[in-house]
N, C-alpha and C positions, 0 to 999 in steps of 0.2 A: 571632459566632454560626455561620453559614455556613461562614466561614472557617477553623472548626476543627473541621467535619466531615471523615469520610473522603470517599472519592471516592466509594463506593457510597450514601454516604449525599447527598452532593450531585446527586448524578444522580436519587437519589428527591423531593429537595425541588424542584429545577425541574422536574421533571416535574408535581408535585404544585403548584407554584406556577401553571404555565402553563394546568392544568384549570381552576383556581379561579376565571380569566376567562370562562369559558364561565357560570359561575353568576351570576344575575341575580336583581336585586329582586324577591321575591312568589313565588321558586320552591319548588317540591316535591321537594327534593335525595335521591336515595338515597345513604349514606355506606358505602363499601366497609371491609372487615375486613382486617387485616395492616399490616406495616410503612409500606409505601408509602401508603396509606389514611389513616394517623395523621398523615402529614404535609400530606392534604390536608384532613383536618379540623382540623388544626391552624393552617391557611393560610384556612381558611374561619374560624374563631373571630377570627381577628387582624381580618379584614375587616366581622365583625359589631363587635368593639367598636370601631373606629379606623375604620370609615367608614360605620357604621351601617347596615349589609346586613339586609335582613330577609328571612331564609328558615327552612323547615322541613324538617327533616331526618328521613329516616326512617334508623335505623341498620341494619347486618346482624348485628350481633351485639351481645350484653350488654356487651363491651368497648369497643367502638363507642361506643353509649349513653351511657356515663359517660362517655367523654372530651368528646365531644361536647357534654355538659352542663356539662363542667369550662370547656370554652371559650366556653360561653354561646350555645349554637346551640339553638334552640327541638326537642325533640324529639317526635315522634310517630309514631304507627304507620302500617302500610300499610294497616290498616282506615280509619284518621282521612282517611288522604290518597288513598285511593282509587286514585291515578293519579299518577304521576310524571312531571317535566319534565326530569327527569336522573338517571340515578346514575353517579358515579364511581369505579372501584374498583380493585384492585392485579389483578396476575397472576401464575401461577405459571411458566407458558410462552404465549407466543401466536406465532403462523406468519402467512403471510404473506397468509392470508386472514382475518386477524384473528379465528381461532378461538382458544379457548384453554383451558389448565387452569388450575383454581382450586380453593379448598379446603385450601390448604397447612397453612391456621391455623384449619382444622376447621370455616368457616362457609359452607360451599357450598349450601347447602340453602336458607337465608335470601337470601345472594347472587343466586343465580337466579332466586329469586320475585322479589325487587324487582327487579334488571337488566330483567327481561322484562315489569314491569308499568313500564316507562319508555319516553317518547319517544325517548329515545336511551343511548347508554352508552359511556362514556368510560372508558378504561383508562391507568393512570397505570404506567409500570413504567422501570427501567434496562436498559439495552442485552442485558445479560445474560439477560433473558427471552425474547428474540427466537431463533428455533427454526425450521430448515427444515420439522422433522418433529417434531410433537408425542412426547412418550412417553419422555422422557430422564426428567423430573419425573414423581414416581409419582402416577399418577390416582389421586385419592382417590373414594371410593365408599360411602355414607354408607346403613348396612345398621341394621336393628332389633335389638337386641341376642337377643331368640328367637331361637334357631336357628341364630344367628349362623355358626356353623363348618360347620352344612349351606347354607348362603348362600356361604359361603368356596369349600367345595369344589364347589358349581355352578358359580360363577364360575370358578375354575380348569381346570373342565372346558370350559367355553363357549370359553373364551380358544383352546382347541389350534385349534377351527377359524377364530381371526380371524387378519387380517395384522398380529401382534405379534411381538418377538424374544424376549420373555420373557413367563412365565405365572405369577410368583408371587405370590399375595396375601397381606400381612402385616397382622395388627390392630394399629390403631396404640395404641400404648402414653402414657400419663400417670405417668409413676414405675411404679409395681409394677402397676399399674389399667388396664384398658383407657380411652382417652381417649373422654370424652362430650360430645356437643355440645349445643347450648344446646338441642336436642328431646330431649334423652335417649336420642339415637343412639349405634353403634359407626361407625368409619370403617374400612375396608378398603382399603391401600394396594396400587394394581395395580403391579409391577415391570415393564412391559410394554418399556422401552428404545424402540420405535418402536412409533406409533399409525397404519398405513398406510391405515384409511380409520376418520378421528373418526367421522363421520356415521353411519356403522354399529356403530361402536362406541358411541356413545351410545345409539341404539335400542334394541341387544342389552339391552346391560347394565340399563336401567330396565323390563324386561319381565319381569326375573325376581322371583320372590316372595321377599320379605325385604331388595329392595334399594328405598331410598328415595328417591335419586336419585344422579349421577354427578356428577364435577368437569368436563365438557367441555361448551363453551359454543358451542356452534354460531350460526352468524348472529344472536347476541345485539351483538357489538361494533359499534360502528359508526366509532368513532375510537380510535387509540392513540397516546399520547403518552409519545415514549423520550425519559429523560434520560441525559446522559453527565456522567461525574464533572467534567468542565472549563466546566461551564455550557450547554452546546449543547443544544437541544430539536430533538426530530424529530416531526413532526406528522403521521399515516398516516390518510386518509379513504377507509374502504372502498367508500361510496357516492360520494363526486366523483371518486375515482379518483385523489389527489392526495396529494402529500407536501411538507409545507413544512418549513424548515429558520431557528430562531431561536437566540438566545442567550442568555442573562439572566447578569448582571453581578452578584456578590455583594458585599454590605455587612454586614458585620460590626457588629451591635448586640443590645439585650438585649431581647428578644421572646419572642412565645409558647412559642418553640423548644427557649429554653435548657434545660428542664427534659427533653424528649423523647429519651430514650434507645432505640436501636432496633439 
């Protein structure tokens, strides 16, 4: 299985596999959305099947919910869980302070709600997601469809006074139609190049009428697990101020991952 993966998928897999070690019997776990989070869901499903792990998962999107059910994880709503022990999710970018850009998969609103309703958030990512400054990845901003063009103009006007390199906002599309989030909203992708003050940006964006939420996750992530294509793993803990290194050896076998195409 893993021996047939590309280096980038190996990196995602080892990060997810290491993160699964933090999940314990009886936990209520937030399950992220995206290609790396899908590996995590598969890892947990294998633990449920082979090791008898008993957890309840709160997915951050309909597609994650479907995958979780497919691999045997009990799925509940956040209202049922009320509070979570742990959320594990991917990221589009993370900086040295473990601030994140998320929302490339379009699930940023549910992802942020679930992450902030957790005792701890762990991010899993390949090394390519590490950046010195956030902003090379377009910042997603979820907006209501009503008056979205007015909201876009307001956002672009506000960016003039912000510490960014670019100020272009584009409507995310799905073929010839606007991309629709699970909540029925649109997403504006802000092409900023660099965000000089992510905390200020997050606050300003969310004050605008029409904006539902933005993809900046500030002071939410506790740990990031970075995977490398050769099996190396780096674990950064922002609270402890520690960095640990490990390695996961690949063993080719038939298991839950064989049909996961990312």
